[in-house]
N, CA, C and O atoms as a MOPAC input file, in Angstrom:
PM7 MOZYME 1SCF
protein

 N     -6.06900 1   -21.95600 1   -45.08900 1
 C     -5.03800 1   -22.71500 1   -44.47200 1
 C     -5.53900 1   -24.12200 1   -44.03500 1
 O     -6.69500 1   -24.29900 1   -43.65000 1
 N     -4.63900 1   -25.08500 1   -44.11000 1
 C     -5.03900 1   -26.44800 1   -43.81600 1
 C     -4.29200 1   -26.80000 1   -42.38300 1
 O     -3.07800 1   -26.64100 1   -42.24900 1
 N     -5.01200 1   -27.21800 1   -41.49200 1
 C     -4.51200 1   -27.65900 1   -40.17000 1
 C     -4.75600 1   -29.24400 1   -39.94800 1
 O     -5.86100 1   -29.77900 1   -40.03800 1
 N     -3.72700 1   -29.80600 1   -39.69000 1
 C     -3.71900 1   -31.32100 1   -39.39800 1
 C     -3.02400 1   -31.57300 1   -37.96500 1
 O     -1.97600 1   -31.05800 1   -37.57500 1
 N     -3.81600 1   -32.44700 1   -37.29500 1
 C     -3.07700 1   -32.76400 1   -35.93500 1
 C     -2.92600 1   -34.29100 1   -35.98600 1
 O     -3.85300 1   -35.04700 1   -36.27400 1
 N     -1.78400 1   -34.64700 1   -35.70800 1
 C     -1.45100 1   -36.09300 1   -35.59500 1
 C     -1.42600 1   -36.48900 1   -34.25800 1
 O     -0.79300 1   -35.85700 1   -33.41200 1
 N     -2.17400 1   -37.65200 1   -33.97300 1
 C     -2.57600 1   -38.04300 1   -32.52300 1
 C     -2.32600 1   -39.55100 1   -32.55100 1
 O     -2.23500 1   -40.21500 1   -33.58300 1
 N     -2.21500 1   -40.05900 1   -31.19500 1
 C     -2.46000 1   -41.48400 1   -30.93900 1
 C     -3.72300 1   -41.46600 1   -29.98000 1
 O     -3.88000 1   -40.58300 1   -29.13600 1
 N     -4.50500 1   -42.38900 1   -30.15400 1
 C     -5.88300 1   -42.27300 1   -29.54100 1
 C     -5.91400 1   -42.58500 1   -28.05700 1
 O     -6.89700 1   -42.29100 1   -27.37700 1
 N     -4.78600 1   -43.20900 1   -27.52600 1
 C     -4.76800 1   -43.60900 1   -26.06800 1
 C     -3.95500 1   -42.63400 1   -25.22900 1
 O     -3.43000 1   -42.97100 1   -24.16800 1
 N     -3.87500 1   -41.44900 1   -25.72900 1
 C     -2.97000 1   -40.50400 1   -24.98600 1
 C     -3.91300 1   -39.19800 1   -24.61700 1
 O     -4.62100 1   -38.54800 1   -25.38700 1
 N     -3.69900 1   -39.01400 1   -23.16900 1
 C     -4.46800 1   -37.91000 1   -22.68300 1
 C     -3.85300 1   -36.51700 1   -23.14600 1
 O     -4.56000 1   -35.50900 1   -23.12600 1
 N     -2.57900 1   -36.47600 1   -23.54700 1
 C     -1.92200 1   -35.21100 1   -24.05200 1
 C     -2.53900 1   -35.07900 1   -25.50300 1
 O     -2.86100 1   -33.94200 1   -25.84700 1
 N     -2.72100 1   -36.03300 1   -26.31400 1
 C     -3.23500 1   -35.93400 1   -27.67600 1
 C     -4.83500 1   -35.44900 1   -27.51400 1
 O     -5.29600 1   -34.56800 1   -28.23900 1
 N     -5.43600 1   -35.96200 1   -26.73100 1
 C     -6.91700 1   -35.49300 1   -26.44000 1
 C     -6.89200 1   -34.07500 1   -26.11000 1
 O     -7.63700 1   -33.28100 1   -26.68500 1
 N     -6.04900 1   -33.71800 1   -25.18900 1
 C     -6.03500 1   -32.24700 1   -24.78100 1
 C     -5.62100 1   -31.29900 1   -25.94800 1
 O     -6.17300 1   -30.21000 1   -26.10000 1
 N     -4.64100 1   -31.74700 1   -26.75600 1
 C     -4.21400 1   -31.01300 1   -27.91500 1
 C     -5.40000 1   -30.96500 1   -28.95100 1
 O     -5.56200 1   -29.92900 1   -29.59600 1
 N     -6.17400 1   -31.96100 1   -29.12200 1
 C     -7.24300 1   -32.06400 1   -29.98600 1
 C     -8.37600 1   -31.10700 1   -29.61800 1
 O     -8.97300 1   -30.48300 1   -30.49500 1
 N     -8.67600 1   -30.99000 1   -28.29700 1
 C     -9.55300 1   -30.11900 1   -27.81500 1
 C     -9.16900 1   -28.65300 1   -27.99800 1
 O    -10.03700 1   -27.85700 1   -28.35800 1
 N     -7.99400 1   -28.27800 1   -27.78500 1
 C     -7.46500 1   -26.96000 1   -27.85400 1
 C     -7.47400 1   -26.64100 1   -29.32500 1
 O     -8.03700 1   -25.59500 1   -29.64800 1
 N     -6.94200 1   -27.37600 1   -30.25000 1
 C     -6.91200 1   -27.04100 1   -31.59800 1
 C     -8.20100 1   -27.12300 1   -32.37700 1
 O     -8.33200 1   -26.50300 1   -33.43200 1
 N     -9.18000 1   -27.90100 1   -31.85800 1
 C    -10.47500 1   -27.87300 1   -32.42900 1
 C    -11.19500 1   -26.53000 1   -32.17300 1
 O    -11.89200 1   -25.97200 1   -33.02100 1
 N    -10.95500 1   -26.04100 1   -30.86900 1
 C    -11.61100 1   -24.84000 1   -30.47400 1
 C    -11.01600 1   -23.71800 1   -31.24000 1
 O    -11.74100 1   -22.84200 1   -31.71100 1
 N     -9.71300 1   -23.70600 1   -31.38700 1
 C     -8.97400 1   -22.58800 1   -32.23800 1
 C     -9.40900 1   -22.65100 1   -33.66300 1
 O     -9.68500 1   -21.61000 1   -34.25800 1
 N     -9.48000 1   -23.74400 1   -34.20800 1
 C     -9.95600 1   -23.81800 1   -35.62100 1
 C    -11.52500 1   -23.48400 1   -35.86100 1
 O    -11.94900 1   -22.88900 1   -36.85100 1
 N    -12.29800 1   -23.95600 1   -34.81300 1
 C    -13.69700 1   -23.52400 1   -34.86600 1
 C    -13.83200 1   -21.95600 1   -34.91500 1
 O    -14.57000 1   -21.36100 1   -35.70000 1
 N    -13.03200 1   -21.37300 1   -33.98600 1
 C    -13.18600 1   -19.89400 1   -33.83200 1
 C    -12.59600 1   -19.05100 1   -35.04700 1
 O    -12.82600 1   -17.85100 1   -35.20200 1
 N    -11.80800 1   -19.82700 1   -35.88800 1
 C    -11.10900 1   -19.01200 1   -36.86500 1
 C    -11.51700 1   -19.60900 1   -38.33500 1
 O    -10.80900 1   -19.42800 1   -39.32600 1
 N    -12.73500 1   -20.33500 1   -38.35300 1
 C    -13.21800 1   -20.81300 1   -39.52700 1
 C    -12.14000 1   -21.73500 1   -40.31400 1
 O    -11.93100 1   -21.57800 1   -41.51700 1
 N    -11.54200 1   -22.61100 1   -39.61200 1
 C    -10.55800 1   -23.47200 1   -40.27200 1
 C    -11.09500 1   -24.93700 1   -39.86600 1
 O    -11.66000 1   -25.21300 1   -38.80700 1
 N    -10.81100 1   -25.80100 1   -40.90100 1
 C    -11.06600 1   -27.25900 1   -40.67500 1
 C     -9.86600 1   -27.76500 1   -40.13600 1
 O     -8.76700 1   -27.46500 1   -40.60100 1
 N    -10.04900 1   -28.61400 1   -39.05500 1
 C     -8.95300 1   -29.45800 1   -38.40000 1
 C     -9.21500 1   -30.84800 1   -38.85600 1
 O    -10.31300 1   -31.40000 1   -38.77800 1
 N     -8.11700 1   -31.38200 1   -39.34200 1
 C     -8.11200 1   -32.86000 1   -39.75400 1
 C     -7.30600 1   -33.51500 1   -38.72900 1
 O     -6.14600 1   -33.16700 1   -38.50400 1
 N     -7.91900 1   -34.49100 1   -38.08200 1
 C     -7.28500 1   -35.27200 1   -37.00600 1
 C     -6.78900 1   -36.58200 1   -37.62700 1
 O     -7.60500 1   -37.37800 1   -38.09200 1
 N     -5.50300 1   -36.82100 1   -37.64600 1
 C     -4.88100 1   -38.11200 1   -38.18000 1
 C     -4.49700 1   -38.86400 1   -36.99500 1
 O     -3.79300 1   -38.37800 1   -36.11000 1
 N     -5.01000 1   -40.18100 1   -36.97500 1
 C     -4.53800 1   -40.99100 1   -36.02200 1
 C     -3.35700 1   -41.83500 1   -36.46500 1
 O     -3.28100 1   -42.30800 1   -37.59800 1
 N     -2.40800 1   -42.00800 1   -35.48900 1
 C     -1.20300 1   -42.76400 1   -35.84200 1
 C     -1.31600 1   -44.13100 1   -36.41500 1
 O     -0.43400 1   -44.67100 1   -37.08200 1
 N     -2.49500 1   -44.66400 1   -36.09800 1
 C     -2.75500 1   -46.03100 1   -36.59600 1
 C     -3.34900 1   -46.20100 1   -37.95000 1
 O     -3.27900 1   -47.27200 1   -38.55400 1
 N     -3.95200 1   -45.10800 1   -38.43900 1
 C     -4.49100 1   -44.97500 1   -39.79300 1
 C     -3.49300 1   -45.02300 1   -40.89100 1
 O     -2.35100 1   -44.64900 1   -40.62400 1
 N     -3.74800 1   -45.40000 1   -41.99500 1
 C     -2.74500 1   -45.53500 1   -43.13600 1
 C     -2.22500 1   -44.07500 1   -43.44700 1
 O     -1.03400 1   -43.84500 1   -43.65900 1
 N     -3.19200 1   -43.12600 1   -43.45600 1
 C     -2.74100 1   -41.66600 1   -43.83400 1
 C     -1.85900 1   -41.14900 1   -42.73100 1
 O     -0.83200 1   -40.52600 1   -43.00000 1
 N     -2.25800 1   -41.40700 1   -41.42900 1
 C     -1.40100 1   -41.00800 1   -40.34800 1
 C     -0.02600 1   -41.56200 1   -40.34200 1
 O      0.96600 1   -40.89200 1   -40.05500 1
 N     -0.01000 1   -42.83100 1   -40.67500 1
 C      1.33100 1   -43.54300 1   -40.66600 1
 C      2.16300 1   -42.97200 1   -41.79700 1
 O      3.38000 1   -42.85400 1   -41.65100 1
 N      1.54600 1   -42.60900 1   -42.93500 1
 C      2.41300 1   -42.00300 1   -44.15500 1
 C      2.93800 1   -40.61500 1   -43.71300 1
 O      4.07000 1   -40.27500 1   -44.05600 1
 N      2.19400 1   -39.83700 1   -42.99800 1
 C      2.59400 1   -38.52900 1   -42.48300 1
 C      3.80000 1   -38.76100 1   -41.58200 1
 O      4.88900 1   -38.21900 1   -41.77300 1
 N      3.53300 1   -39.60700 1   -40.58200 1
 C      4.62700 1   -39.87200 1   -39.59300 1
 C      5.86900 1   -40.26700 1   -40.21500 1
 O      6.92000 1   -39.72100 1   -39.87800 1
 N      5.83500 1   -41.19900 1   -41.12100 1
 C      6.93400 1   -41.69400 1   -41.83900 1
 C      7.68400 1   -40.57200 1   -42.73000 1
 O      8.91100 1   -40.48900 1   -42.77700 1
 N      6.86900 1   -39.78400 1   -43.37800 1
 C      7.36800 1   -38.69400 1   -44.23200 1
 C      8.18300 1   -37.71900 1   -43.31600 1
 O      9.28300 1   -37.27800 1   -43.65100 1
 N      7.59800 1   -37.43300 1   -42.20500 1
 C      8.19900 1   -36.38000 1   -41.23400 1
 C      9.24600 1   -36.93100 1   -40.31800 1
 O      9.98900 1   -36.17800 1   -39.68800 1
 N      9.32300 1   -38.38400 1   -40.22400 1
 C     10.22600 1   -39.06500 1   -39.40400 1
 C      9.86900 1   -38.67000 1   -37.87500 1
 O     10.75800 1   -38.46500 1   -37.04800 1
 N      8.52000 1   -38.58400 1   -37.57800 1
 C      8.11100 1   -38.25400 1   -36.29200 1
 C      8.10000 1   -39.42800 1   -35.39800 1
 O      7.80700 1   -40.53900 1   -35.83900 1
 N      8.41800 1   -39.22200 1   -34.11500 1
 C      8.32800 1   -40.28300 1   -33.13500 1
 C      7.65200 1   -39.80700 1   -31.86500 1
 O      7.53800 1   -40.59600 1   -30.92800 1
 N      7.15300 1   -38.44900 1   -31.76600 1
 C      6.47800 1   -37.94000 1   -30.71300 1
 C      5.26500 1   -37.31900 1   -31.15600 1
 O      5.26200 1   -36.66200 1   -32.19700 1
 N      4.17000 1   -37.47800 1   -30.41600 1
 C      2.89500 1   -36.89600 1   -30.59600 1
 C      2.36300 1   -36.23200 1   -29.38800 1
 O      2.80200 1   -36.48700 1   -28.26700 1
 N      1.40400 1   -35.36700 1   -29.61600 1
 C      0.80000 1   -34.88700 1   -30.68400 1
 C      1.62200 1   -33.98000 1   -31.58300 1
 O      2.56500 1   -33.37400 1   -31.07400 1
 N      1.35900 1   -33.83600 1   -32.83100 1
 C      2.09900 1   -32.86800 1   -33.63300 1
 C      1.05300 1   -32.16500 1   -34.54000 1
 O      0.08400 1   -32.75300 1   -35.01900 1
 N      1.32300 1   -30.91900 1   -34.72300 1
 C      0.45500 1   -30.03600 1   -35.63100 1
 C      1.19700 1   -29.55900 1   -36.84900 1
 O      2.29400 1   -29.00300 1   -36.81000 1
 N      0.49400 1   -29.82900 1   -37.95100 1
 C      1.00200 1   -29.33700 1   -39.32800 1
 C      0.07900 1   -28.21200 1   -39.82200 1
 O     -1.14400 1   -28.31900 1   -39.73100 1
 N      0.62100 1   -27.24100 1   -40.29200 1
 C     -0.15700 1   -26.08800 1   -41.03100 1
 C      0.29200 1   -25.98000 1   -42.47000 1
 O      1.43700 1   -25.64400 1   -42.77200 1
 N     -0.67600 1   -26.28600 1   -43.37400 1
 C     -0.40700 1   -26.23300 1   -44.75900 1
 C      0.71000 1   -27.31200 1   -45.04000 1
 O      1.64700 1   -27.09500 1   -45.80900 1
 N      0.53300 1   -28.48200 1   -44.35700 1
 C      1.43100 1   -29.54600 1   -44.58800 1
 C      2.88400 1   -29.44200 1   -44.01300 1
 O      3.71200 1   -30.32500 1   -44.23700 1
 N      3.15000 1   -28.38000 1   -43.29700 1
 C      4.48000 1   -28.03900 1   -42.59800 1
 C      4.33600 1   -28.36800 1   -41.14300 1
 O      3.40600 1   -27.87500 1   -40.50400 1
 N      5.20300 1   -29.17200 1   -40.58300 1
 C      5.34300 1   -29.38900 1   -39.21400 1
 C      5.64100 1   -28.04700 1   -38.47900 1
 O      6.66700 1   -27.41600 1   -38.73400 1
 N      4.74900 1   -27.63300 1   -37.58500 1
 C      5.06300 1   -26.32400 1   -36.83300 1
 C      5.24500 1   -26.60200 1   -35.33600 1
 O      5.82300 1   -25.75100 1   -34.66100 1
 N      4.80200 1   -27.71300 1   -34.77300 1
 C      4.92800 1   -27.85000 1   -33.32300 1
 C      4.65800 1   -29.39700 1   -33.01500 1
 O      3.93100 1   -30.10600 1   -33.71100 1
 N      5.30200 1   -29.79200 1   -31.94900 1
 C      5.15000 1   -31.08700 1   -31.35100 1
 C      4.81400 1   -30.94600 1   -29.79100 1
 O      5.53000 1   -30.28500 1   -29.03800 1
 N      3.65400 1   -31.62800 1   -29.36800 1
 C      3.38700 1   -31.48100 1   -28.06700 1
 C      2.04500 1   -30.66500 1   -27.85400 1
 O      1.40400 1   -30.27700 1   -28.83000 1
 N      1.63600 1   -30.41400 1   -26.55100 1
 C      0.49800 1   -29.58800 1   -26.46200 1
 C      0.70700 1   -28.21700 1   -26.29200 1
 O      1.47900 1   -27.88000 1   -25.39400 1
 N      0.13700 1   -27.30300 1   -27.02300 1
 C      0.07300 1   -25.93900 1   -26.95400 1
 C     -0.96200 1   -25.37400 1   -26.19300 1
 O     -2.05500 1   -25.93300 1   -26.10900 1
 N     -0.67200 1   -24.15900 1   -25.55000 1
 C     -1.76000 1   -23.44800 1   -24.88300 1
 C     -2.57100 1   -22.82500 1   -26.13200 1
 O     -2.14700 1   -22.96500 1   -27.27900 1
 N     -3.69000 1   -22.17000 1   -25.85900 1
 C     -4.40600 1   -21.46000 1   -26.76700 1
 C     -3.67700 1   -20.34300 1   -27.36400 1
 O     -3.80900 1   -20.08500 1   -28.56100 1
 N     -2.87300 1   -19.62900 1   -26.55300 1
 C     -2.07800 1   -18.44700 1   -27.01100 1
 C     -1.00600 1   -18.96700 1   -27.91800 1
 O     -0.73400 1   -18.38300 1   -28.96700 1
 N     -0.42100 1   -20.00800 1   -27.54800 1
 C      0.71400 1   -20.62100 1   -28.46300 1
 C      0.10200 1   -21.06600 1   -29.76400 1
 O      0.71800 1   -20.91800 1   -30.81900 1
 N     -1.05100 1   -21.58800 1   -29.71800 1
 C     -1.71700 1   -22.12600 1   -30.97300 1
 C     -2.04800 1   -20.93800 1   -31.92000 1
 O     -1.84700 1   -21.01600 1   -33.13100 1
 N     -2.53600 1   -19.89800 1   -31.35200 1
 C     -2.90300 1   -18.60100 1   -32.07000 1
 C     -1.56000 1   -17.95600 1   -32.57200 1
 O     -1.53900 1   -17.45700 1   -33.69800 1
 N     -0.56800 1   -17.94900 1   -31.87000 1
 C      0.82700 1   -17.46400 1   -32.38700 1
 C      1.33400 1   -18.40900 1   -33.55500 1
 O      1.87900 1   -17.88200 1   -34.52400 1
 N      1.18600 1   -19.70000 1   -33.50500 1
 C      1.50500 1   -20.52100 1   -34.57600 1
 C      0.77000 1   -20.26900 1   -35.86700 1
 O      1.32600 1   -20.36000 1   -36.96100 1
 N     -0.59200 1   -19.92800 1   -35.69400 1
 C     -1.33300 1   -19.66900 1   -36.87800 1
 C     -0.98700 1   -18.36000 1   -37.38300 1
 O     -0.94900 1   -18.20100 1   -38.60300 1
 N     -0.71300 1   -17.34100 1   -36.54800 1
 C     -0.31600 1   -16.06100 1   -37.03300 1
 C      1.09200 1   -16.19900 1   -37.77100 1
 O      1.27100 1   -15.58800 1   -38.82500 1
 N      2.02100 1   -16.94500 1   -37.26100 1
 C      3.28900 1   -17.03200 1   -37.86100 1
 C      3.13000 1   -17.77900 1   -39.17600 1
 O      3.88200 1   -17.54700 1   -40.12300 1
 N      2.17200 1   -18.65600 1   -39.23400 1
 C      2.06400 1   -19.43300 1   -40.52200 1
 C      1.29700 1   -18.70300 1   -41.63000 1
 O      1.05500 1   -19.24100 1   -42.71000 1
 N      0.92000 1   -17.43300 1   -41.31100 1
 C      0.36100 1   -16.50900 1   -42.40300 1
 C     -1.06300 1   -16.23100 1   -42.24500 1
 O     -1.62900 1   -15.56100 1   -43.10900 1
 N     -1.70600 1   -16.67600 1   -41.22600 1
 C     -3.04800 1   -16.29100 1   -41.01100 1
 C     -3.01900 1   -14.82600 1   -40.47900 1
 O     -2.39800 1   -14.49600 1   -39.46800 1
 N     -3.75300 1   -13.97400 1   -41.26200 1
 C     -3.68700 1   -12.43800 1   -40.99000 1
 C     -3.95400 1   -12.06600 1   -39.51000 1
 O     -3.20600 1   -11.32400 1   -38.87300 1
 N     -5.12500 1   -12.66100 1   -38.98900 1
 C     -5.62000 1   -12.19200 1   -37.79000 1
 C     -6.33900 1   -13.31900 1   -37.05400 1
 O     -7.56700 1   -13.40300 1   -37.07100 1
 N     -5.57400 1   -14.16500 1   -36.42200 1
 C     -6.15900 1   -15.36600 1   -35.80300 1
 C     -7.11500 1   -15.10400 1   -34.70000 1
 O     -7.65900 1   -16.04300 1   -34.11800 1

């Protein structure tokens, strides 16, 4: 499973989301790719998804949530996305 987190670097909510998602991914042997909204790749994803709110999490390229999730909510998203036992 591929996990991508879209963030803006000057946001405390984005920093919080990155900490939560990095912890979840570390515990579940997943790689978290953090995409800054100022980077070319980040801008491409934002444009493709027509996103105007961050942070946003994508699992296997599909937008699954916007905003900051709790650890439990993040695990539920992984489970719903097909991870057998997060």
